[in-house]
Every structure is written in C-alpha cells, then in structure tokens.
C-alpha positions as CSV (number, residue, x, y, z in Angstrom):
1,M,-115.8,133.8,10.5
2,A,-113.0,133.6,8.0
3,E,-110.1,131.2,8.8
4,T,-107.6,134.1,9.2
5,T,-109.9,135.9,11.6
6,V,-110.3,132.7,13.7
7,I,-106.6,132.1,13.9
8,D,-105.9,135.8,14.8
9,T,-108.5,135.6,17.5
10,L,-107.0,132.4,18.8
11,F,-103.6,133.9,19.2
12,E,-105.0,137.1,20.8
13,F,-106.8,134.8,23.3
14,V,-103.6,132.8,24.0
15,E,-101.6,136.0,24.6
16,T,-104.2,137.4,26.9
17,V,-104.4,134.3,29.0
18,I,-100.7,134.2,29.4
19,D,-100.4,137.9,30.2
20,L,-103.2,137.8,32.8
21,Y,-102.7,134.4,34.5
22,E,-99.1,133.1,33.9
23,K,-97.7,134.6,37.1
24,E,-100.2,132.8,39.3
25,Y,-100.8,129.5,37.4
26,L,-97.3,128.8,36.1
27,R,-95.5,129.8,39.3
28,P,-93.3,127.5,41.5
29,P,-95.1,125.7,44.2
30,R,-95.6,127.6,47.5
31,A,-94.1,126.2,50.7
32,R,-97.3,124.6,51.8
33,E,-97.9,123.0,48.4
34,L,-94.4,121.6,48.4
35,E,-95.1,120.0,51.8
36,V,-98.1,118.3,50.2
37,I,-96.1,117.1,47.2
38,L,-93.4,115.7,49.4
39,R,-95.9,113.9,51.6
40,Q,-97.8,112.4,48.7
41,N,-94.6,111.2,47.1
42,E,-93.5,109.7,50.4
43,E,-96.7,107.7,50.5
44,R,-95.8,106.3,47.0
45,G,-92.5,105.1,48.4
46,F,-90.1,108.1,47.6
47,P,-89.5,110.4,50.6
48,G,-87.8,113.6,49.5
49,M,-89.1,113.3,45.9
50,I,-90.2,116.6,44.3
51,G,-91.2,115.1,40.9
52,S,-89.7,113.8,37.6
53,I,-86.9,115.7,35.9
54,D,-88.8,115.0,32.6
55,C,-91.5,117.4,33.9
56,M,-88.9,120.1,34.2
57,H,-87.5,119.2,30.8
58,W,-90.9,119.5,29.3
59,Q,-91.6,122.8,31.0
60,W,-88.3,124.4,29.8
61,E,-88.7,122.9,26.3
62,N,-92.1,124.5,26.0
63,C,-91.9,127.7,27.9
64,P,-89.1,130.1,26.7
65,S,-90.3,130.4,23.1
66,S,-86.9,131.5,21.8
67,W,-85.4,128.2,23.1
68,A,-88.1,125.8,22.0
69,G,-86.8,122.8,20.1
70,S,-83.1,123.5,21.1
71,H,-82.9,121.5,24.2
72,N,-82.5,117.8,25.1
73,D,-82.5,116.0,28.4
74,I,-78.9,117.1,29.2
75,N,-78.3,120.6,28.0
76,V,-81.6,121.7,29.5
77,L,-79.9,121.4,32.9
78,Q,-77.6,124.2,32.0
79,R,-80.4,126.6,31.4
80,S,-82.9,125.6,34.0
81,P,-83.3,127.7,37.2
82,V,-84.4,124.8,39.3
83,F,-80.9,124.0,40.7
84,D,-79.8,127.6,40.6
85,E,-82.6,128.4,43.1
86,L,-81.5,125.5,45.3
87,A,-77.8,126.5,45.2
88,S,-78.6,130.1,45.9
89,G,-80.6,129.2,49.0
90,R,-83.9,130.4,47.6
91,T,-85.8,127.1,48.1
92,P,-87.1,125.7,51.4
93,E,-85.0,123.1,53.2
94,V,-86.0,119.5,52.7
95,E,-85.0,117.1,55.4
96,Y,-85.9,113.4,55.4
97,W,-84.5,110.0,56.3
98,V,-84.2,106.9,54.0
99,N,-83.0,103.6,55.3
100,G,-81.7,105.2,58.4
101,N,-79.6,107.9,56.6
102,P,-80.4,111.6,56.6
103,Y,-80.7,113.8,53.5
104,T,-81.2,117.6,53.1
105,M,-82.0,118.0,49.4
106,G,-85.1,117.0,47.5
107,F,-84.6,115.0,44.3
108,Y,-86.2,114.3,40.9
109,L,-86.7,110.9,39.3
110,A,-84.7,110.4,36.1
111,D,-83.7,107.9,33.6
112,K,-80.1,106.6,33.0
113,I,-79.1,109.4,30.5
114,Y,-78.9,112.0,33.3
115,P,-75.7,112.5,35.3
116,N,-75.2,111.0,38.8
117,W,-76.2,114.0,40.9
118,A,-77.5,114.0,44.4
119,T,-80.7,115.6,43.1
120,F,-81.4,112.7,40.7
121,V,-82.6,109.2,41.5
122,K,-82.2,107.1,38.4
123,T,-83.6,103.7,37.5
124,V,-81.5,100.6,37.6
125,S,-80.4,99.5,34.1
126,A,-80.8,95.8,33.4
127,P,-81.8,94.9,36.9
128,A,-80.7,91.4,37.8
129,S,-82.0,90.8,41.3
130,M,-85.7,90.9,42.4
131,K,-84.9,93.8,44.7
132,H,-83.6,95.9,41.8
133,K,-86.5,94.8,39.5
134,V,-89.0,96.0,42.1
135,F,-87.2,99.4,42.5
136,A,-86.9,99.9,38.7
137,S,-90.6,99.1,38.1
138,I,-91.8,101.5,40.9
139,Q,-89.4,104.3,39.8
140,E,-90.3,104.0,36.2
141,S,-94.0,104.0,37.0
142,C,-93.8,107.2,39.0
143,R,-91.7,108.8,36.3
144,K,-94.5,108.3,33.8
145,D,-96.5,111.0,35.5
146,V,-95.4,113.6,32.9
147,E,-96.6,111.4,30.0
148,R,-100.0,110.8,31.8
149,T,-100.3,114.6,32.3
150,F,-99.7,115.3,28.7
151,G,-102.2,112.7,27.8
152,V,-104.8,114.5,29.9
153,L,-104.0,117.8,28.2
154,R,-104.3,116.2,24.8
155,K,-107.8,114.8,25.6
156,K,-108.9,118.1,27.2
157,F,-107.6,120.5,24.5
158,K,-108.0,119.1,21.0
159,I,-105.8,121.9,19.6
160,I,-102.7,120.1,20.9
161,Y,-103.9,116.6,19.9
162,N,-102.7,116.7,16.3
163,P,-99.4,118.0,14.8
164,A,-99.3,121.7,13.7
165,R,-96.1,122.0,11.8
166,M,-97.1,125.1,9.9
167,W,-97.0,127.3,13.0
168,S,-93.9,128.8,14.5
169,H,-92.3,127.6,17.7
170,K,-93.4,130.8,19.4
171,K,-97.0,130.3,18.5
172,L,-97.0,126.6,19.5
173,N,-95.3,127.5,22.7
174,G,-97.9,130.1,23.5
175,I,-100.8,127.6,22.8
176,M,-99.2,125.0,25.1
177,R,-98.6,127.5,27.9
178,A,-102.2,128.7,27.6
179,C,-103.5,125.2,27.8
180,V,-101.5,124.4,30.9
181,I,-102.7,127.6,32.6
182,L,-106.3,126.8,31.8
183,H,-105.8,123.3,33.1
184,N,-104.3,124.5,36.3
185,M,-107.2,126.9,36.8
186,V,-109.6,124.0,36.4
187,I,-107.6,121.9,38.9
188,E,-107.6,124.7,41.4
189,D,-111.4,125.2,41.0
190,K,-112.0,121.4,41.6
191,R,-109.3,120.9,44.2
192,D,-111.7,120.3,47.1
193,I,-113.4,117.5,45.2
194,Y,-110.5,115.1,45.3
195,V,-107.9,116.5,47.7
196,N,-107.9,116.3,51.5
197,P,-109.1,119.7,52.7
198,E,-106.2,119.7,55.2
199,D,-103.8,119.7,52.3
200,T,-105.2,122.9,50.8
201,Q,-105.3,125.0,53.9
202,G,-103.1,128.0,53.6
203,F,-102.3,127.4,49.9
204,E,-102.9,131.1,49.1
205,G,-102.2,134.2,51.1
206,A,-99.3,136.4,52.3
207,D,-98.3,133.9,55.0
208,D,-97.6,131.2,52.3
209,P,-95.0,132.8,49.9
210,P,-93.5,131.1,46.9
211,V,-90.7,128.7,47.8
212,S,-88.1,131.1,46.3
213,Q,-88.5,133.5,49.2
214,N,-87.9,131.2,52.2
215,R,-84.1,131.1,52.6
216,D,-81.2,133.6,52.7
217,V,-78.9,133.9,49.7
218,P,-75.5,132.4,50.6
219,A,-72.0,133.9,49.9
220,I,-70.1,132.8,46.9
221,D,-68.1,130.1,48.7
222,K,-71.3,128.6,50.1
223,L,-72.8,128.8,46.6
224,I,-69.9,126.8,45.2
225,N,-70.1,124.3,48.0
226,T,-73.9,123.8,47.5
227,Y,-73.3,123.1,43.8
228,N,-70.7,120.5,44.7
229,C,-73.3,118.9,47.0
230,I,-75.9,118.9,44.2
231,K,-73.5,117.2,41.8
232,S,-72.2,114.7,44.4
233,K,-71.9,111.2,42.9
234,E,-71.3,109.7,46.3
235,T,-74.6,111.0,47.6
236,S,-76.4,110.0,44.4
237,T,-75.2,106.4,44.8
238,Q,-76.0,106.2,48.5
239,L,-79.5,107.7,48.0
240,Q,-80.3,105.2,45.2
241,Q,-79.1,102.3,47.4
242,D,-81.1,103.5,50.4
243,L,-84.2,103.9,48.2
244,I,-83.8,100.4,46.8
245,E,-83.8,99.0,50.3
246,H,-86.7,101.3,51.3
247,I,-88.8,100.3,48.3
248,W,-88.0,96.6,48.8
249,G,-89.2,97.0,52.4
250,L,-92.5,98.5,51.3
251,Y,-93.2,96.2,48.3
252,G,-90.8,93.3,48.1
253,A,-92.7,90.9,50.4
254,S,-96.2,92.1,49.4
255,T,-98.7,90.1,47.3
256,G,-98.8,90.9,43.6
257,P,-96.4,90.7,40.7
258,F,-93.4,91.3,43.0
259,A,-94.2,88.9,45.8
260,T,-91.3,86.7,46.9
261,R,-91.8,83.1,46.1
C-alpha cells in the first residue's frame, strides 16, 4: 500500500480502538481493584499508597489531546480530576495505620518538586542518616514504576519507540492512548497467569462499580474542609516521618546494602 494509505489506516484504527474500548480499559480502578493495589503496595512497605504521582502526570500529559505538551509536574495538579474526586467524596474511603497513627486518605509517591500535601509522600533530599537513606532508596525505587511501564510499552509497540516530530500532538496522543488500551487488554487476558486468583474475584460486574460511585457528594463546606485536609502540610510531614520509621523497621536491620553495621 502507499504510505499515505498506511498512515490513514493507522489513524482510523487508533480512533476505532479508542472509541470502542477507552471507557473500559482507561477507566479508574474499581473498588476491588483498588483494594488489591493497596494491599500490594503495603507489602512493598507503603500502606495507603495508590501509586506514583508521575503516573497521573503522564496520563494527563498524554490523554486530553488539546492539552498535550502544556503541562508540567505542578500545573497538572490544577487540571487533574484525581483530587477533585477525593474532595467531592466520590472515591472509597481508605483507612490505614502507619507507625501507630491512623490515616484516612490514600497517597501518591512524589519527588521534591511537588507541594507538601497529605496526599503526597516525597523522598528525602540529601539524606544524612542511614534511616533516611533507606527510606529515600525504597521510595525512589517504587516511584520508578512509571518509567518501567513506559519501557514495556516501548518494547511492545515499536511505533512509540522512536521520535515522531512530524505528527501533531493530537495524533501522537491518540497513538499513545491506543497502545495503553491494547496493553491493558493483554494484561487482563493474561491476568490469571501471574496474579493470585483471589485478587481477581469480583473485578467485573454490577456489584463492583468504579470507585467514583462509592461515596456521597458532600456539601460545599465539607468540600472546602476536605481540600484543606488534602493540602495539609502537618499531615504530610507526619505521614512522611511515620513512613520513614515504618520502612526502617522493615528494611533497616535486614541483610543487604542497608544492613546496619
């Protein structure tokens, strides 16, 4: 086929994949799926962790085509619905304990450029003590998930392996979304191969709605109060300190590169 025909066919395929499957394969996690995510992250040493804020940044940088290329790590927070959903009460409640203290909001791992919010757990800049070095190493390792994920996508889909500066943001955005959808379809198809079957029970069905349908929408005063809780610097500091102690209890005295001497 002629090059023009190939390219036109490609974009027709991309648009079709997005139209047919985006609602299911680029949706927020369902309540049961979120439970699994939280449990798996707790096993890694971070109870209450939903993921990395860089994953959210990447998603918003590459999903709304009219915004692509216009965001950075900070102003993406002003456009993302993630914390709007939390403040409006449309996410499930997350309750967990760290170092003997209770918390009621899940959090994302972040680097030092992000603000000190209760929903962010940042690394420790220039850690001096062994305890802080252990925490920074574990936190930064978990935060690399988004880079590993993109590496998998680049290996699986050669179309996103090399630069494509001649195409518009809209077309590049569509290609990336289609690749993510196809990747998620493959993961779902192979889920039973590498995931505990108990983790997948009830993932689909009317009894397991998306997380955005699980709580009542609060009044305006409660909305403002929730936003204040999200942006609480005191909670952010306390949560980081508790996690530093928690991580040290898990890894500080173990054998390996962080073993105490």
